[in-house]
C-alpha positions in Angstrom: 0.0 0.0 0.0 2.8 2.4 0.8 4.4 1.7 -2.6 1.1 2.4 -4.3 0.8 5.8 -2.7 4.4 6.7 -3.4 4.1 5.7 -7.0 1.0 7.8 -7.4 2.9 10.8 -6.0 5.7 10.2 -8.5 3.2 10.1 -11.3 1.6 13.3 -10.2 4.9 15.1 -9.6 6.3 14.1 -13.0 3.1 15.1 -14.8 2.9 18.5 -13.2 6.6 19.0 -14.0 5.8 18.0 -17.6 3.0 20.5 -17.8 5.4 23.2 -16.7 8.4 22.2 -18.8 6.9 21.4 -22.2 6.3 25.1 -23.2 9.9 25.9 -22.3 12.0 23.0 -23.6 11.3 20.1 -25.9 14.2 18.1 -24.6 13.1 18.6 -20.9 9.6 17.6 -21.8 10.8 14.5 -23.6 12.9 13.4 -20.7 9.9 13.6 -18.4 7.5 12.0 -20.9 9.8 9.1 -21.4 10.3 8.7 -17.6 6.5 8.6 -17.1 6.0 6.0 -19.7 9.0 3.9 -18.5 7.7 3.9 -14.9 4.2 3.0 -16.1 5.5 0.1 -18.2 7.6 -1.4 -15.4 5.3 -0.8 -12.5 3.1 -3.9 -12.9 -0.7 -4.2 -12.5 -1.0 -4.7 -16.2 -4.5 -6.1 -16.2 -6.0 -3.1 -14.6 -4.1 -0.8 -17.0 -5.2 -2.8 -20.0 -8.8 -2.6 -18.9 -8.6 1.1 -18.4 -7.2 1.6 -21.9 -9.6 -0.6 -23.8 -12.6 0.9 -22.0 -11.7 4.4 -23.3 -12.7 5.0 -26.9 -10.3 7.8 -27.3 -7.4 5.5 -26.3 -8.5 2.9 -28.8 -8.7 5.6 -31.5 -5.2 6.7 -30.8 -3.9 3.2 -30.9 -5.7 2.5 -34.1 -4.2 5.6 -35.7 -0.7 4.5 -34.6 -1.3 1.0 -35.9 -2.2 2.5 -39.3 1.3 4.2 -39.3 2.9 0.8 -38.6 0.8 -1.1 -41.2 1.6 1.7 -43.7 5.2 0.7 -43.6 4.2 -2.4 -45.7 3.6 -0.4 -48.8 6.1 2.4 -48.4 9.4 2.4 -50.3 11.4 4.7 -48.0 11.4 2.6 -44.8 13.9 4.9 -43.0 11.6 7.9 -43.4 8.6 5.8 -42.5 10.2 4.8 -39.2 11.0 8.5 -38.6 7.3 9.3 -39.0 6.3 6.5 -36.7 8.6 7.9 -34.1 7.0 11.3 -34.4 3.6 9.8 -33.7 4.4 7.8 -30.6 3.6 10.5 -28.1 0.2 11.2 -29.4 -0.8 7.7 -30.2 0.8 5.7 -27.4 1.6 8.4 -24.8 -2.0 9.6 -24.5 -3.5 6.2 -23.7 -0.9 5.8 -21.0 -1.4 9.2 -19.5 -5.2 8.7 -19.4 -4.6 6.1 -16.7 -2.3 8.3 -14.7 -3.9 11.7 -14.3 -6.4 12.5 -11.5 -9.3 14.9 -11.5 -8.3 16.3 -8.0 -5.0 17.5 -9.5 -6.6 19.3 -12.5 -6.0 22.7 -11.1 -2.3 21.9 -10.4 -1.8 20.7 -14.0 -3.4 23.9 -15.4 -1.5 26.1 -13.0 1.8 24.6 -14.0 1.1 25.2 -17.7 -0.1 28.8 -17.0 3.0 29.5 -14.9 5.3 28.4 -17.7 3.4 30.5 -20.2 3.6 33.5 -17.8 7.4 33.1 -17.5 7.8 32.8 -21.2 5.6 35.8 -21.7 7.7 37.9 -19.3 10.9 36.9 -21.1 9.2 37.8 -24.4 8.5 41.3 -23.1 12.0 41.7 -21.7 13.4 40.9 -25.1 10.9 43.2 -26.9 11.7 46.1 -24.6 15.4 45.2 -25.1 16.0 44.8 -21.4 17.7 41.5 -22.1 19.4 40.2 -25.3 17.4 37.8 -27.5 18.2 34.2 -27.0 17.4 30.9 -28.7 14.5 31.5 -31.2 13.9 35.1 -30.2 14.6 38.4 -31.9 13.5 41.9 -30.9 11.0 41.9 -33.7 9.7 38.5 -33.0 10.3 37.8 -29.3 9.5 34.1 -28.8 12.5 32.9 -26.7 12.0 29.2 -25.7 10.1 27.8 -28.8 9.6 29.3 -32.2 6.5 31.3 -33.1 4.9 28.4 -35.0 4.4 26.6 -31.6 4.5 29.6 -29.2 1.4 31.4 -30.4 -1.0 28.4 -30.3 0.1 27.7 -26.8 -0.3 31.3 -25.9 -3.8 31.4 -27.4 -4.9 28.4 -25.4 -3.5 29.9 -22.2 -5.6 33.0 -22.9 -8.6 30.8 -23.5 -8.1 29.1 -20.1 -7.8 32.4 -18.3 -10.9 33.9 -20.0 -12.9 30.7 -19.3 -12.1 30.9 -15.6 -12.9 34.6 -15.5 -16.2 34.4 -17.3 -17.5 31.0 -16.1 -15.9 30.1 -12.8 -18.0 32.0 -10.2 -15.9 30.6 -7.3 -12.7 32.4 -8.4 -11.3 34.3 -5.5 -10.5 38.1 -5.8 -6.8 37.8 -6.0 -6.8 35.1 -8.6 -9.4 37.0 -10.6 -7.3 40.2 -10.7 -4.2 38.1 -11.7 -6.1 36.4 -14.5 -7.4 39.7 -15.8 -3.9 41.1 -15.9 -2.4 38.1 -17.6 -5.2 37.6 -20.1 -4.6 41.2 -21.2 -0.8 41.0 -21.3 -0.8 37.6 -23.1 -3.3 39.0 -25.7 -0.9 41.9 -26.4 2.0 39.5 -26.5 0.1 37.5 -29.1 0.3 40.3 -31.6 3.9 41.3 -31.0 4.9 37.8 -32.1 4.6 36.3 -35.5 2.7 33.0 -35.4 -0.1 33.4 -37.9 -1.8 30.1 -37.0 -1.7 31.3 -33.4 -3.5 34.5 -34.4 -6.2 32.4 -36.1 -6.5 30.2 -33.0 -6.7 33.3 -30.8 -9.7 34.8 -32.7 -11.3 31.3 -32.9 -11.0 30.8 -29.2 -12.6 34.2 -28.6 -15.6 33.1 -30.6 -15.7 29.8 -28.7 -15.4 31.3 -25.2 -18.1 33.9 -26.0 -20.6 31.2 -27.1 -19.7 29.1 -24.0 -20.3 32.1 -21.7 -23.7 32.8 -23.2 -24.6 29.1 -23.5 -28.2 28.8 -24.8 -28.4 32.6 -25.6 -27.0 32.1 -29.1 -28.3 35.4 -30.5 -26.6 37.4 -27.7 -23.4 35.4 -28.3 -23.5 36.0 -32.0 -23.8 39.8 -31.7 -21.2 39.9 -28.9 -18.7 38.1 -31.1 -19.7 40.3 -34.0 -18.6 43.3 -32.0 -15.6 41.9 -30.1 -13.8 40.1 -32.9 -13.6 43.1 -35.3 -12.7 45.4 -32.4 -9.8 43.2 -31.3 -8.7 42.6 -34.9 -8.5 46.2 -36.0 -6.9 47.3 -32.8 -4.2 44.7 -33.3 -3.9 45.7 -36.9 -3.4 49.4 -36.1 -1.1 48.9 -33.1 1.1 46.0 -34.1 3.4 46.5 -37.1 4.2 42.8 -37.2 0.6 41.7 -37.2 -0.2 44.3 -39.9 2.6 43.1 -42.1 1.8 39.4 -41.8 -1.9 40.1 -42.3 -1.3 42.2 -45.4 1.1 39.5 -46.7 -1.5 36.8 -46.2 -4.2 38.7 -47.9 -1.9 39.7 -50.8 -0.8 36.1 -51.3 -4.3 34.7 -51.4 -5.7 37.4 -53.6 -2.7 37.1 -56.0 -3.2 33.4 -56.2 -6.9 33.5 -57.0 -6.6 36.4 -59.4 -4.1 34.4 -61.5 -6.1 31.2 -61.2 -9.3 33.0 -62.3 -7.5 34.8 -65.2 -6.0 31.5 -66.4 -9.4 29.7 -66.3 -10.8 32.5 -68.4 -8.1 31.9 -71.1 -8.4 28.1 -71.0 -10.7 27.9 -74.0 -8.7 30.1 -76.3 -7.2 27.4 -78.4 -4.0 26.7 -76.6 -2.5 23.3 -76.9 -3.1 21.1 -73.8 0.7 21.1 -73.1 1.1 24.9 -73.3 -2.1 25.4 -71.4 -0.9 23.2 -68.6 2.4 25.0 -68.4 0.8 28.5 -68.3 -1.8 27.4 -65.8 1.0 26.0 -63.5 3.0 29.2 -63.8 0.0 31.4 -63.2 -1.1 29.4 -60.1 2.2 29.3 -58.4 4.1 32.4 -59.4 2.8 33.9 -56.2 4.6 35.8 -53.4 7.6 34.0 -51.9 5.9 34.0 -48.5 5.5 31.1 -46.1 1.7 31.1 -46.8 2.4 31.0 -50.5 4.6 28.0 -50.1 2.0 26.3 -47.9 -0.6 26.8 -50.6 1.7 25.2 -53.1 2.4 22.3 -50.7 -1.3 21.6 -50.2 -2.3 21.8 -53.9 0.5 19.4 -54.8 -0.4 17.1 -52.0 -3.9 17.0 -53.2 -2.7 15.8 -56.6 -0.8 13.0 -54.9 -3.8 12.1 -52.7 -6.1 11.9 -55.8 -3.9 9.2 -57.3 -3.8 7.2 -54.0 -7.2 8.1 -52.5 -7.9 4.9 -50.6 -4.8 3.9 -48.6 -2.2 6.5 -49.6 1.4 6.1 -50.5 2.5 4.7 -47.2 4.1 6.0 -44.0 7.4 7.1 -45.5 6.8 8.0 -49.1 5.5 11.6 -48.8 9.0 13.2 -49.6 9.6 11.2 -52.7 6.1 11.5 -54.0 6.1 15.2 -53.4 9.4 15.6 -55.2 8.0 13.8 -58.2 4.8 15.9 -58.4 6.7 19.1 -57.6 9.0 18.6 -60.7 5.9 18.2 -62.9 3.6 20.9 -61.5 5.8 23.5 -59.9 9.4 23.0 -60.9 10.5 26.4 -59.6 9.2 25.8 -56.1 10.9 24.3 -53.1 10.4 20.7 -52.1 9.2 19.6 -48.7 8.9 16.6 -46.5 5.9 18.1 -44.7 3.0 19.9 -46.4 2.4 22.0 -43.2 -1.2 20.8 -43.2 -2.1 17.8 -41.0 -5.0 16.8 -43.2 -2.9 16.9 -46.4 -0.2 14.8 -44.8 -2.6 12.1 -43.6 -4.4 12.1 -46.9 -1.2 11.5 -48.9 0.2 8.9 -46.5 -3.0 6.9 -45.9 -5.7 8.3 -48.1 -9.3 8.1 -46.8 -8.1 5.7 -44.0 -5.8 8.3 -42.7 -8.4 11.1 -42.6 -10.9 8.8 -40.9 -8.3 7.7 -38.3 -7.4 11.3 -37.5 -10.9 12.6 -37.3 -11.9 9.6 -35.1 -9.6 11.0 -32.4 -11.5 14.3 -32.5 -14.8 12.6 -32.7 -14.3 10.8 -29.4 -13.0 13.9 -27.7 -16.1 15.7 -28.6 -18.3 12.8 -27.6 -16.7 12.4 -24.2 -16.7 16.1 -23.5 -20.3 16.6 -24.4 -21.4 13.7 -22.2 -19.7 15.2 -19.1 -21.7 16.8 -16.3 -18.6 18.9 -15.4 -18.9 22.3 -17.0 -15.1 22.7 -17.3 -14.7 19.3 -19.0 -17.5 20.0 -21.3 -16.3 23.5 -22.4 -12.6 22.9 -22.5 -13.0 19.4 -23.9 -14.9 20.8 -26.9 -12.6 23.8 -27.3 -9.3 21.8 -27.5 -10.2 19.6 -30.5 -12.1 22.4 -32.2 -9.1 24.8 -32.0 -6.7 22.1 -33.2 -8.9 21.1 -36.1 -8.7 24.8 -37.2 -5.0 25.4 -36.9 -4.0 22.0 -38.5 -5.0 23.6 -41.8 -1.8 25.7 -41.4 0.6 23.2 -39.8 1.0 19.5 -38.9 0.5 20.4 -35.2 0.2 16.8 -34.0 3.6 15.8 -35.5 6.0 16.3 -32.7 5.6 20.0 -32.0 5.3 21.5 -28.5 1.6 21.8 -29.5 1.5 18.0 -29.5 2.4 18.0 -25.9 -0.3 20.6 -25.2 -2.9 18.4 -27.0 -1.8 15.2 -25.2 -1.4 16.7 -21.7 -4.8 18.4 -21.8 -6.4 15.4 -23.3 -5.0 13.2 -20.5 -7.1 14.9 -17.8 -10.1 16.0 -20.0 -11.2 12.7 -21.5 -10.8 10.1 -18.8 -13.5 7.5 -18.2 -15.9 8.4 -15.4 -14.6 5.5 -13.3 -11.8 6.1 -10.8 -8.3 5.9 -12.3 -6.2 3.0 -11.0 -2.6 4.0 -10.9 -0.6 0.9 -10.0 
């Protein structure tokens, strides 16, 4: 009995430490994650652990998704890259089912506080760099102060931290005065920090979470929620656009890229019936579609369109776990010979569609489906709200990046899922 209690304490300590470290260091988070899994694997009581895993539909969906990556090695030609992709998926697909048997509802506030404390520390460092109080370090620059992780991962984590703060402020009526004032201050300062850093997907996630938290606050009063969102979102957007040069530049660049792409596509479609040979028409169409701005968004648009061409040819079960790089290289030479090659389309849906076709998309969406199902069935308001917000926000930002492929954002997704989607029965730890 004493061993059981001590092991439980070890689990909780390591999980809380993981919630604090993952926004600050990937290597530190990895060490703690591997330690947790190793202890779980060698601590016995396997029957109870097995029963907990198979009784949770989300765990089974994760394991099935991982199994698809393993089976996909059978029809892949590049086995080395396939094994690399399998390694990237282990934390989501195997780590989450294990952590679902470890976390405890009583410690939920400690998990969240550890994450928010880490984001507060990161935010303070960001401001110190921005005001040039300290020199930039690691990923940071004065113009884009994201010190510990790059802006691709930092801004989604920051957006979710703001969501948690706003949810507590608006919905938790039992919040004490001191904590309420602290949450107001940090919700404001983190929101400002959002727009002095350059993560465009994080910006989209931020505005999306504002819509979600507004509708969650008003609950059944959908008309009031709609008009509140209609006032708040433009107000925040145009304030950020006017006050943040970085946000303005990245917004203008995104709009210019999309408009430029569609104007050329529309113009080429209008000329398609003018008697050009099929070969010349294809060349001109390719040039018109992809001679767009050399921006990160422009490249991502190219990646997704080329990935779609591959997926169309392999729509049922894809090209296999490891053949995305070689297949993309082939299609890129045909469609967009002047554009850079990639091993990742920076779109989770495109990646899964190329690797595993319809099976991959179904496997990915099944994870989100069971998250929604478990959350909506909960009687706990926090679980119901946050449990819906987490997959909804990730489903949005995964159009802009493969955020479940080993990013710090994967840690956010897994750690939050571990205490949001447990079975209603008591967790057995040892």
